[in-house]
C-alpha positions in Angstrom: 94.5 123.4 138.8 96.5 124.5 135.5 97.6 122.1 132.8 101.1 120.2 134.1 103.8 121.6 131.9 105.6 119.3 129.3 109.0 117.2 130.8 112.3 119.1 129.8 113.5 118.0 127.0 117.5 116.6 126.9 119.1 116.6 123.9 122.2 114.3 123.1 124.3 114.4 119.9 125.8 111.6 117.6 127.7 111.5 114.0 125.4 110.7 111.2 127.2 108.0 109.3 124.5 108.9 106.3 122.7 111.5 105.8 120.2 110.1 103.3 117.3 107.2 103.5 115.6 106.1 101.2 111.8 106.7 100.4 109.2 104.4 101.6 106.5 107.5 101.0 104.0 107.1 97.5 102.3 110.6 97.9 105.3 112.6 97.9 107.6 111.8 95.2 111.4 111.6 96.0 114.0 109.2 95.8 115.5 110.2 99.5 114.6 111.4 102.7 116.8 113.4 105.3 116.0 113.6 109.2 118.6 115.8 111.3 116.8 114.7 114.5 115.7 110.8 116.3 112.6 111.7 118.5 110.0 115.0 118.2 109.1 117.0 121.0 105.9 117.7 119.5 104.6 114.5 120.8 102.4 113.6 118.5 100.3 110.2 119.8 99.9 108.7 116.4 103.1 109.0 115.3 104.7 106.0 113.3 108.2 106.9 114.1 107.7 106.0 118.2 109.0 102.4 117.5 112.5 103.7 116.3 113.4 105.1 119.6 113.3 101.2 121.1 116.2 100.7 118.8 118.6 102.8 120.9 116.9 101.6 124.5 114.4 104.1 124.9 111.1 104.4 125.4 108.6 105.1 122.5 106.4 106.7 124.7 108.0 109.8 126.7 111.8 109.3 125.7 110.5 109.6 122.5 109.7 112.9 122.9 112.1 114.3 125.3 115.3 112.6 125.0 116.1 113.7 121.5 119.1 112.8 119.1 120.5 115.7 116.9 122.8 114.8 114.3 125.1 117.2 114.5 127.5 116.5 111.6 124.3 116.3 109.3 125.5 118.8 106.4 128.9 117.7 106.7 128.0 113.8 105.5 125.2 114.9 103.4 128.1 117.4 101.6 130.2 113.8 101.2 127.1 112.0 99.7 126.5 114.9 97.1 129.7 115.6 96.5 130.2 111.5 95.2 130.6 111.2 91.5 128.0 108.4 91.7 125.4 110.2 93.1 122.6 111.7 91.0 120.9 114.4 91.9 116.8 113.7 92.5 114.6 116.1 94.8 115.6 115.3 98.9 112.3 115.0 101.1 113.3 116.9 104.9 111.3 115.9 107.9 109.9 112.2 106.7 110.4 110.5 109.5 110.5 113.4 112.8 109.8 116.8 112.3 112.8 118.7 111.3 111.2 122.1 112.7 110.7 120.9 116.0 111.1 123.4 118.7 115.3 122.2 119.4 115.8 123.2 115.8 115.4 126.9 117.0 119.1 126.5 118.7 120.7 123.8 116.9 119.9 125.1 113.3 121.2 121.8 111.8 117.9 122.0 109.2 118.8 125.6 108.2 123.0 124.1 108.2 121.1 121.7 105.4 119.2 123.7 103.9 122.3 126.2 103.2 124.1 123.5 101.5 121.2 122.4 99.3 120.8 126.2 98.3 124.7 126.7 97.4 124.3 123.2 95.3 120.9 124.1 93.3 119.4 120.6 94.8 115.7 120.8 94.5 114.1 120.0 98.1 110.6 119.5 99.6 109.7 119.6 103.4 107.2 117.9 105.3 106.6 119.6 108.5 104.1 121.0 111.4 106.4 123.5 112.3 105.9 127.1 111.9 109.4 127.9 112.4 110.3 126.8 109.1 108.9 130.6 108.5 112.6 131.3 109.4 114.0 130.0 106.7 112.1 131.6 104.4 115.0 134.0 103.0 116.6 130.6 101.6 113.3 129.0 100.7 112.1 131.5 98.5 114.5 132.5 96.1 114.8 128.3 95.6 111.7 128.2 94.8 111.9 131.0 92.3 114.5 128.6 90.2 112.3 125.4 90.9 114.1 124.0 93.8 112.0 124.0 96.6 108.1 122.5 98.0 106.9 122.5 101.2 103.8 120.5 102.5 102.5 121.6 106.0 100.6 118.7 107.7 97.3 120.1 109.4 95.9 116.6 110.9 92.3 118.8 112.1 91.2 122.3 112.8 89.6 120.8 115.9 92.3 123.0 118.8 91.1 120.9 121.4 92.0 117.9 119.3 94.9 118.9 118.0 96.1 119.7 121.6 95.6 116.1 122.6 96.5 114.8 119.9 99.7 116.4 118.8 100.2 118.1 122.2 103.3 120.5 121.4 103.1 121.2 117.6 101.7 124.6 116.1 98.1 124.9 116.7 96.1 124.6 113.3 95.6 128.1 112.8 99.2 128.5 113.5 99.6 126.3 110.7 97.3 127.7 108.4 99.1 130.9 108.5 102.2 129.0 107.4 100.5 127.9 104.5 99.5 131.5 103.8 103.0 133.1 104.4 104.2 130.5 101.9 101.9 131.1 99.4 102.7 134.8 99.6 106.6 134.1 99.6 106.1 132.2 96.0 107.2 128.9 97.5 104.9 125.9 96.2 102.8 124.5 99.2 100.8 121.7 99.8 98.7 120.5 103.0 98.9 116.8 104.2 96.1 116.0 105.9 97.5 112.9 108.1 96.6 110.7 109.4 93.1 110.0 109.0 91.5 108.3 112.2 87.9 106.9 111.9 85.6 108.8 114.4 88.5 111.5 115.8 89.6 113.7 112.6 86.4 113.6 110.7 87.0 117.1 109.2 89.1 116.7 106.1 86.7 118.7 104.2 87.2 121.7 105.9 91.0 121.3 106.4 91.4 121.0 102.7 89.3 123.9 101.9 90.8 125.9 104.9 94.2 125.2 103.2 93.4 126.3 99.8 91.4 129.3 100.6 95.0 130.0 102.5 97.1 129.2 99.1 97.8 125.4 99.1 97.7 124.1 95.6 98.4 120.2 96.5 97.5 117.7 99.2 97.9 114.2 99.9 96.8 111.9 103.3 97.7 108.5 104.9 95.6 106.5 107.3 96.6 105.8 110.9 98.9 103.2 111.3 100.1 101.6 114.5 103.5 99.3 113.9 104.2 97.7 117.0 104.9 99.4 120.4 102.9 102.2 119.1 99.8 100.0 119.2 99.4 99.7 122.9 100.7 103.7 123.0 97.5 104.7 121.3 95.1 102.3 123.0 96.1 104.0 126.5 95.5 107.3 125.0 91.9 106.9 123.4 91.1 105.2 126.4 91.9 108.0 128.2 91.4 110.4 126.2 87.9 108.8 123.7 86.7 105.7 126.1 83.3 106.3 124.8 84.5 106.0 121.0 87.6 103.8 121.4 86.5 100.3 120.6 84.7 102.2 117.2 88.3 103.8 116.9 90.2 100.2 116.8 87.7 98.6 115.1 87.9 100.7 112.0 91.8 101.1 112.0 91.5 97.2 112.2 88.9 96.7 109.0 91.6 98.9 107.3 94.4 96.6 108.2 93.2 93.2 107.4 91.9 92.9 111.3 94.9 93.5 112.4 96.4 97.4 113.7 99.0 97.1 111.0 100.0 95.8 107.7 103.6 96.7 106.4 102.7 96.1 102.8 104.3 98.8 100.8 100.7 99.0 98.7 98.6 99.4 101.4 100.3 100.7 104.8 99.3 104.2 103.8 96.0 104.5 102.5 94.8 101.0 104.0 92.2 98.6 102.1 88.7 97.8 102.3 85.1 99.8 102.5 86.0 102.1 105.0 89.5 103.0 103.0 87.6 103.4 99.9 85.4 105.4 101.7 88.2 107.8 102.7 89.9 108.2 99.5 86.8 108.9 97.7 86.0 111.3 100.2 89.7 112.6 99.6 89.2 112.8 95.9 85.7 114.8 95.8 87.3 117.2 98.0 90.3 118.0 95.9 88.3 118.0 92.7 85.7 120.6 94.2 88.5 122.7 95.6 90.6 122.5 92.7 93.7 121.0 94.5 96.5 118.5 93.1 95.9 120.0 89.1 99.4 120.9 88.9 102.0 119.6 91.3 105.6 121.4 91.5 108.1 120.7 88.9 111.5 120.7 90.9 114.3 121.1 88.8 117.5 118.5 89.3 119.2 120.0 86.5 121.1 123.1 87.6 122.6 120.7 90.5 126.2 121.9 91.0 128.5 119.3 92.8 131.4 121.1 93.0 129.9 123.5 95.7 129.2 120.3 97.8 132.9 119.2 97.6 133.9 122.7 98.0 135.5 122.6 94.4 134.0 125.6 92.4 134.7 126.0 89.1 136.2 129.4 87.8 134.4 129.1 84.7 
């Protein structure tokens, strides 16, 4: 029997009341995040954003992957926020919760509309994605990068194609993401790699991922460890028992060891990296590999000083 086809994606629309959210990640230094979509077709089982679908009365499981809410007015709302006199320009990170380059973006082009606005305003941005579709927008990103206004981080969780197929079933394959890293670097766009999340006894090829990304042109890297907030915990446990029953107990025991005996620790200081011996080991491995490969010697220094507020409001200067 062949593989079962994925369920059809349903898209509904909502009007964004605010385009920008506050950053909660200590790894990429930015003040604001922006996400054109709720839910994500990539279907990554580890996605910490899954419980947000519960806020809408939808399931964090299949609904999160197949019932996507598109913020159809995202560029218009962002333009109003950028044009506000109180707004202080600083880097905006796109795709911090759900991927801005999931398949529906090919049709709706909401992310594209945001990039066009930020390019006009000369506003710095960073993108975090697993989607090779972002290559479509190199015509915008390359000139922005030349003016120190853009950087991209590509998430590569593992090089193991079989693991990636079950872990991230509808995301671009690992080799395809490496090709995206290469294209970005060749176009002069500062590119980094996110080796996230680290899951004990599953994606144990961190060093190989970092080496492959470096060879493709990545200059920076960061990682997080798996976190299982709220409804995500039973979903991930069920997935583990289905795909890796022999090691499920060991995986969960190590996750809990890094989370103070729980599946999730929401404290800001530890929720990204965990704590304890196992978390320290992952950190040491990451730092050692980065030093050996020459990663993170310099980070993209984006420039917010040339922001054109008038381009957001449509009131451009004559001088």
